[in-house]
Each structure stands twice: as C-alpha cells, then as structure tokens.
C-alpha positions in Angstrom: -14.0 -8.5 3.5 -16.9 -10.7 2.5 -16.0 -13.8 1.0 -12.6 -13.7 1.5 -10.5 -16.8 0.8 -7.6 -16.2 2.8 -7.1 -18.1 6.2 -6.8 -16.3 9.5 -3.3 -17.9 9.9 -2.0 -16.5 6.3 -3.3 -13.0 7.3 -2.1 -13.2 11.2 1.5 -15.0 9.8 2.1 -13.4 6.6 0.0 -10.3 5.8 -0.2 -8.5 9.1 3.7 -8.8 9.7 4.6 -7.5 6.1 2.4 -4.6 6.6 3.8 -4.0 10.0 7.2 -3.9 8.6 6.6 -1.8 5.8 4.2 0.8 7.8 7.0 0.8 11.0 10.0 1.2 8.2 8.0 4.2 6.2 6.3 5.8 9.2 8.0 4.5 12.5 10.3 7.5 13.1 7.6 10.2 12.4 6.2 11.3 15.5 3.6 13.6 13.9 1.4 10.6 12.9 0.9 9.2 16.6 0.5 5.4 17.5 -3.3 5.1 17.0 -3.2 6.6 13.7 -0.3 4.4 12.7 -2.2 1.1 13.7 -4.8 2.4 11.5 -2.7 2.9 8.7 -1.2 -0.5 9.1 -4.8 -2.0 9.4 -5.8 -0.8 6.2 -2.5 -1.6 4.3 -2.9 -4.8 5.4 -6.2 -5.1 3.8 -5.0 -3.2 0.7 -2.1 -6.3 0.7 -4.6 -8.8 0.6 -6.7 -7.1 -2.1 -4.2 -6.5 -4.1 -2.9 -10.0 -4.3 -5.0 -12.7 -3.4 -8.8 -11.1 -3.3 -9.0 -8.5 -5.8 -12.4 -6.9 -5.8 -14.6 -7.0 -9.2 -16.0 -4.4 -11.1 -17.8 -6.6 -13.2 -18.5 -10.3 -14.0 -20.2 -12.3 -16.1 -21.7 -16.2 -16.1 -22.3 -17.1 -19.5 -18.8 -17.5 -21.1 -17.1 -16.3 -17.8 -15.7 -12.9 -17.4 -14.3 -11.0 -14.7 -12.9 -7.3 -14.6 -11.3 -6.2 -11.7 -11.1 -2.7 -10.1 -7.7 -0.8 -10.2 -4.9 -1.7 -11.6 -1.5 -2.7 -10.1 0.6 0.3 -11.3 -2.1 2.5 -9.5 -0.2 1.5 -6.1 -2.6 2.8 -3.3 -5.1 4.1 -5.5 -5.8 0.4 -6.7 -8.1 -0.8 -3.8 -10.3 1.0 -1.5 -8.4 0.2 1.2 -5.4 1.6 -0.2 -7.1 4.7 -0.8 -8.2 4.8 3.0 -4.3 4.5 3.7 -3.6 7.7 1.5 -6.3 9.5 3.7 -5.3 8.4 7.2 -1.6 9.0 6.5 -1.0 12.7 7.3 2.6 12.9 6.4 2.0 11.5 2.7 5.0 8.9 3.2 3.0 5.9 2.2 2.2 7.1 -1.2 5.9 7.0 -2.3 6.8 3.5 -1.4 8.4 2.2 -4.2 9.3 5.3 -5.7 12.9 6.2 -6.1 14.2 9.5 -4.5 15.6 12.0 -6.9 18.6 14.1 -6.0 20.5 17.0 -7.2 24.0 17.9 -6.8 25.7 20.8 -7.6 29.3 21.0 -9.1 31.1 23.5 -7.3 33.6 24.1 -10.0 35.0 23.0 -13.3 38.7 22.5 -13.6 40.1 22.3 -17.0 43.7 21.0 -17.6 
C-alpha cells in the first residue's frame, strides 16, 4: 500500500485487531480453511479495511480544479477493493462474502386451526 497515510500504530492497534475479531467470528469454527489460509484472509481483510476507510485507491485524478474518482463503491462490500477481492479468492468457505447480510429463514406452519 504505497503512500498509505495510516500509521503503523493505528494499523496494529485498531485495524489488525478488528480484522482478527471479524475473521475469527466468521471463519473461526471452520476447520476446512486451516490456520495458514485463515491468517492470509485476515491479512488481506486488514488491507481491505484500510483501503475502504482511510486509504482509498483512485481510478482517476485531476490537478486543475481538483478532481478525484475512487475505485469501487461502498455498497460493493469485498468487491470494492483489490484486497477484498483477494479475500473472496482465499476464503474457500465463501463465508466472508456474507458479512453484514442477514440470513433468511423459512418456517413451516404445521397446521391451521380455526375456531
């Protein structure tokens, strides 16, 4: 992350613990992913969090009359940064793609009793 303006202390004190907490919550009980791959998911997810908040990559810029256009959109979730896209590739469970989405449920009504 060249020219990143986030301090090392900010990364180690805030971003890495937050990424660790999320990745552990989402993937922690899944033995299919393994410790090494989970650590890589966490590393790339940390970069995604930084790129989504403090250091967004630009698609285009302009100097005269200043103009900046960023890559991705916040509503794209992990797809909004190259780092998040790598998280999607490394996460063989597919669980990280569902962060922030609500689970749907279907319940069967066993009987209808009318009085």
